[in-house]
N, C-alpha and C positions, 0 to 999 in steps of 0.2 A: 857450630850447628851444621855448617856445610859438610865438614868431615863426618859428623855423626850420621847425617842423611845418606851420604855417599857410601858409607860402610855398612849400612843397614842390610840385613840378609833376608828380610821378609817385608811384605806389604804392611802388615800390622806394625812392625817396628818403625817404618817410615812415618806412618800416620800418627803413631804415639809421639815421636819426637816433635812433630810439627804442631799437633793439636794441644799437647799438654804443656808446651813451653811458649805460649804466645808472645811473651815479653822478649824472648830471645830470637824470634823469627823476623827477618827483614824481608823487604820486597824481593830481593835476589834469591832468597831461599825457596820461594814458592815454585818457580820453574824447575829448580833442581829437584824438588820433591816430586813434581809431576813426571819429570823425565825418569827419575829413579823408579817410580811406580810402573812406568811403561816397560822399563828393562826387566824388572822382577816378574811382571806378568808374562813377558815373552819366555821366561825360563820355566814357568809352571806348566805341568802337563794338563791336558784336557783339550776341549774344542778350541779352535783359533780365536784369538782375541777379537771381539766385535762389540761395537757400542750397543748397549741395551740388551745384550744376550745374557739373560739371567742364568743360563745353564753353564756358562763358561766362567773362567777366573775374572775376566774384566767385568762381567755383569755382577759378580759377587762383590767386587770392590765398589762399584758404583752404588750398591745398596747399603754399604756400611755407613753407620752414623758418623764415624770419624772422617770419612771422605767428604760427606756433606758439610761438616764443620770446616774442613780445609777449603772447599769451594766457596763457602760463604765468606771466609776470611779474605779470599782473593777478590770476590765480588765487592765486598765492603770497602776494601782498601785500594783497589786498582787505580782510582782517580788520583792517588798520591804517588803511584809508582813512577819510576823514571821510564823513559821511552824503551830502553833495552829490556827492562823487566816485563813490560807490556808485550812486546813482540815475542820475547822468549816464552812467556806463559801461553800465549796463543799457539805458538809453535809446538810447545810441549803438550798442550791439550789435544792438538791435532794428532800428534804422534801416539798419544795414549788411546786415541780412538773415540773421544767424546763426540756425541752427535752434535751436528750444527745447531739444532734447536735447543740445546741445553742452556740453562741460564748463564753458566760460566762462560761458554763460548760466545753467546750473544752479547754479554756485557763487555768482554774483551774486544770483540770486533767493533762494537760501538765506540769504545774508548780509543781503539786504534784508528778508526775512521776519523774521529774528531781531531786526531793529532797528525794526520797525514802531512799537513803543511809544516809541521815541526820535526818530523822524522828526518834525520839525515842519513846519508849512505852508511855511516858507521853503525847505526842502530841495527840495520838489517844484516850488513856484512859480518858483524860480530857473531850473529847467530850462526851463520854459515861456517865461519872459521873455527868457532869454539865447539860446535856441537853437531854439525851436519854429519849424518851417516846415511846408509842406504835406506833404512826404514823411515827415518825422519824426513828425508827428501820426498819420499812417496807421499807422506802425510801432508807436507806443507802445500803441495799442489792442490789439495782439496779445500784449502782455506779460502773463504770468500774475500778476505782482505787482500791476499796476494793475487787472487784472480783479478780483482778490480784494479790493482796497482801494478799489474804485470809489466807494463811498458815503461814504468818509471824506475823507482829505486830498486825494486825486486830484481828485474832483469839486468839492470846495470851492475848490481852487486853480484848476481850469479855469473855474469859474463866475466867479471874480474876474478871471481873465486874459482870457477870451474877449471880453467886451464892449469891451475896450480894443484888441484886436488884430483884430477881425472884418473890418474894412475891408481888411486886407492879405491875407486868405485867399482862396483860389480857391473857386469854387462846389463843385468836387469835394471839397475838404477840408471845407467846411461840411457837405456831404452826408454825409461820413464821420462827422462829429460827430453829426449828426442820427440816423444809423443806430445809432450806439453808444448814444445817449440812449434811442432807441425800443426797442432790443433789451433793454436792462436796465431798462426802465420807470422811468426816472429823472425824476420830476416836480419838476425844479429850475427854478423860474420864471426865474432869471437866464439860464440856458442857453436855455430855450425862447423867452424874449423876444428874446434876441440873434439867434437863428435867424429869428424873425419880422421883426425890423428889417432883417436882411440881405435877406430876401425882398422887403420893401417897397421897399428902395432899388434892388435889382438885378433884380427880377422880370422886367422886359421883356427883359432880355438873356439870360434863361435859357430852355432848351427845357423842354417839358412833363415829360420824364423826370427832370430835375433838380428841378423844382418839386415833383413828387410825393414825392420823397425828403425834401425840406425841410418839406413840409406834414404828412407822416405822423406825426411825434412829437406834434403837437398833438392829433390824434384818438386816437392810441395812449394818451396820458396824460389824455385827457378834459379838455383844458386850452385855454381860449380865451386867446390871447396878449393882452397889455395893449393892443396896437395893432389889435385885430381890426376895430374900426370903420373903419379905413382899409385894412387888409390884405385883408379878405374882398372888398370891392368891386373892389379892384385885381386880385385873383386871378380874379374873374369876368370882368373886361375882358380879361385875358390869355387865359383859356380860350376866350372868344368868338372870339378871333383864331386860336388854335392847336388848337382842339378836334379837327379832322380830321387833324392831322399825326401824332398818336400816340394812337389811341383808347383803348388800355389805360391809359396814363398819365392821360388825361382822366377816365375813370371812377374811377380810383383817387383822384384829387383830389376828385372829387364825393363819393365815399364818405367821405373824411375830413371834408368839410364837413357831410355829412348826420349823421355821428356826433356832430358838435358842434351839431346842430339849426340848421344854416344851409342854406337851400335856394335856390340861384341859378337863378331862373326862366328867364332867357334861354338859359343853357347847357343847361338841360333840354330846351328846344325843339329845340336842335341834336342832342343825343344820342339823342332819341327820334324824330328825323326819318328818313324812308325812306332818304335818302342816307347818313346815318351808319350806320344799321343794315345797309344793303347792303354798305358798306365793311367793317364788322366781320365779317359772316357769311362773307366770302371771305378772311378773314385766318387765319393759323395759330393765333391765340389766340382764336378765335371762342367756344369753350366757356366760358372763364373770363370773357370780357366779357359773354356771355349771363347767366352767373350773377350778375355784378355789376349788370347792367342790371335783372335780375329783382328783385333786392333793392332797388335804387333805386326801381323802379316801385312796389314794395310800400310803401316808406317814404313815397312821395308820397301814396299812398292813405290811409295811416294818420296822417301828420303834417302834410301840406301840402295840406289839403283845398281851399284857395282856388286851387290851380293848375288852369288850364283849357286847357293846351296839349296837344300830342300825347302819347300814352302808348305803352308797349311793346305791340306786337302780341301777343295771347294765345298765338299759336302758337310764340313764341320764349321763353315763360316756362319756367324750370326752377327747381329747388330750389337755393338758394345752396350748401348743404352737403347731402350725402347720408348722412353718418355722423358719428360723433364727431370733433371736431377733432384734427388731428395732434398739436398741443401737448398736448392732454389725454391722448391715447393714450401719448405719449412719457413723460408725467409720472404715468402711472397708479399706479405704485408709491409715489409721494409724495402721492397724493390721498386725501382722506377719503371718497371716493365708495363704496369697498368697505365701510367701516364703516357708512355710512348704509344701504347695500343690505342688509347682514345684519340691521341693526336693523329695517328695514322688513319684511324677510322674516319675522322672528319676531313682529313686532307685528301686521301685517295680512295676511300671507300673500302668496305670489308671484302669486296670481291677481288681486291688487288694485292692482298698479302695473306700469308699463312703465319700463324703464331705457333711456337713450340714444335716446328717441323723437325723430324729426325732424318738426317741425311746419312747415307753410307759414308764411313763404316760404323756409324752409330752416334753421330754428334747431334745434339739437340741445338737447333738454332732459335734465337729469340724471335726474329721476324725474317721471312723470306719474301722477296719481291722480284719481279722481272721487269727489266727496263730495255726499251729498244734504242736504236742508234741515235734517235733524235732526243732521247732523254725522257720519253713518256713512260710512266708506270703502266704496265699492261694488266688487264683483267686476267685472272688465271684461266678463264675459258678460252683465251686466245693463245695460251702457251701449249705447244704440242705435248700430249700425255707422256711421250717417251722421254721428255726432258725433265719431267717432274720427279721428285724423290719418290721411291717406293713406299708403300704403307709401312708404318713402324713395326707392324707385327710380322711382315714377310721376311723370310731368310734372305741373306745377301748372297744370291747365286751368281750375279753378274760381277765380273772382276772390276776393280777400281779403274784399271787402265781403260776399259771400254766406257766407263762412266766419264772419264776425262775426255776421251775422244768425242763422245756424244756432246758434251758441253762445248768443246772447241768448235765443232761444226755449227752449233746453235749460236755461238758468239757472232757469227756473220750477221745475224739479224737482231739478236737481243742478248742481254747478259743478266745472270742472276746477281742480285745485291742482297747480301745478308746484313741486317742491322743487328749489332751485338750490344745489348745493354749490359755494361760492365758495372755491376753493383759493388758495394764496399767489400764484400767477402770474396770477390773474384781477384782481389789484390792482396799482396803482402801487407801486413799492418803498417800504417803510416807511410805508404810507398805507392808509387805509380807503376810498380812491376807486377804484372799478372802472375798468378800462381801457375805452376808448371803445367798442370793438366789443361788449363784454359789457353796457355800460350801454344801448346802443341796442337790443340784443336784449331786455333787460328791459322797456324802454319799449314795444316793439312787442308783446311777449307780453301785457302789461297791456291795451294798446289792442285786442288781439284778444279780450279777455274772460277771459283766464286770471288766476287768483289766484296771485300769486308769493310763495313763502315762502323767504326767504334764509337759508342756513346758512353763515355765514362761518367760515373756518378758525380764526380767533382764538377762536371759541367751541368749535368741534369739538375743538381741541387740548387743551381743558381736560377733555374727557370721558375717564373712566377705565373701560374695560370696556364690554361690550355692554349691560349692564343700564342704565347711565347714558345710553348712546346711545339 
């Protein structure tokens, strides 16, 4: 039966073999049939395959009575399937493009979830080693099962599988893996080093937009890959050649390098050159690039003092962010910031702190306070206006150097203290390492003269009630 299914030349032929010979079909044949259907659909002309699209080939298959018979057979029998067949069916259903709300996917996910304790590494790694391809890897990331179990067997299996298979993957697939790793803040060295080796070997063949996707996980996870001594100079050489072809990708790659405290001098000469700036200002993404260049320029002043090349024209400087980050806003109900705010209100009073204050070069602080030499928290009315941060909506016209000097003189009498509420999403998964953007923010605030007090969620979650807070 396996050979008959694999040799089928049409969707109808696959469905006939499976539905008309139920006595000869075993659990292992169902994922093979689903995979074969996916392959055949990819070969058919017409609109791209999409779940529920009745106009395309996939939609036509989903509507066929024989396909419903196949799905019903899997739904009815999956409780008796072995673990590998369950995982493989779910994997194949995702690759086929079945919607998450379909009865087949729901039943398979429920059955998989009930077996999580019994799945062993082999069950998942067998799927990778026997069937993983570029299209299927894309599909597997959309499965709720693997999303929920990402830190356990799935990631361990992928970390073992990826280094051996990386050479056969396309840049697009590797970029998908990089995106998945970055999105879920997975600081898994084997995965990150594999992405880095892929970049080192194939970097010259890739365009800047793909490179930025492959580089991002390193800065996101605040992780210097083991080959960074070779990789970073190579990336610099590639950027020198391709800096102008995709300005946004170029500044994104630079931002990743800066977050890892690596400053490519030659590329900086290019991105701060009049030609590059002129090209950027006439592009549809001018504002976002100006924000990034403003932050890069600030980082040069704070961390790369030996740099002597061109800098960003002051008239183009803007705040990197004008308000609290989107992620922080979205996760507000899961944040400990509300608890800290109420504790501060009762402890020192609302007139003694600012919440969500944006400081040049555009960093949003959770809480900003001013303390004098005797340790007393001062009301904001007693802090000289010149020392306070400018409104979030105003352009950054004053250089950072003058801001540092102003703070230094003020330190004779009082000092700014930034309370930083570090919630779970500010760290890499299951780690006490801050993500790269947060770590760079903290470095820069300290260099600007602020005293930083970290309030990690691991400590805040132990607090019981407002009195303890």
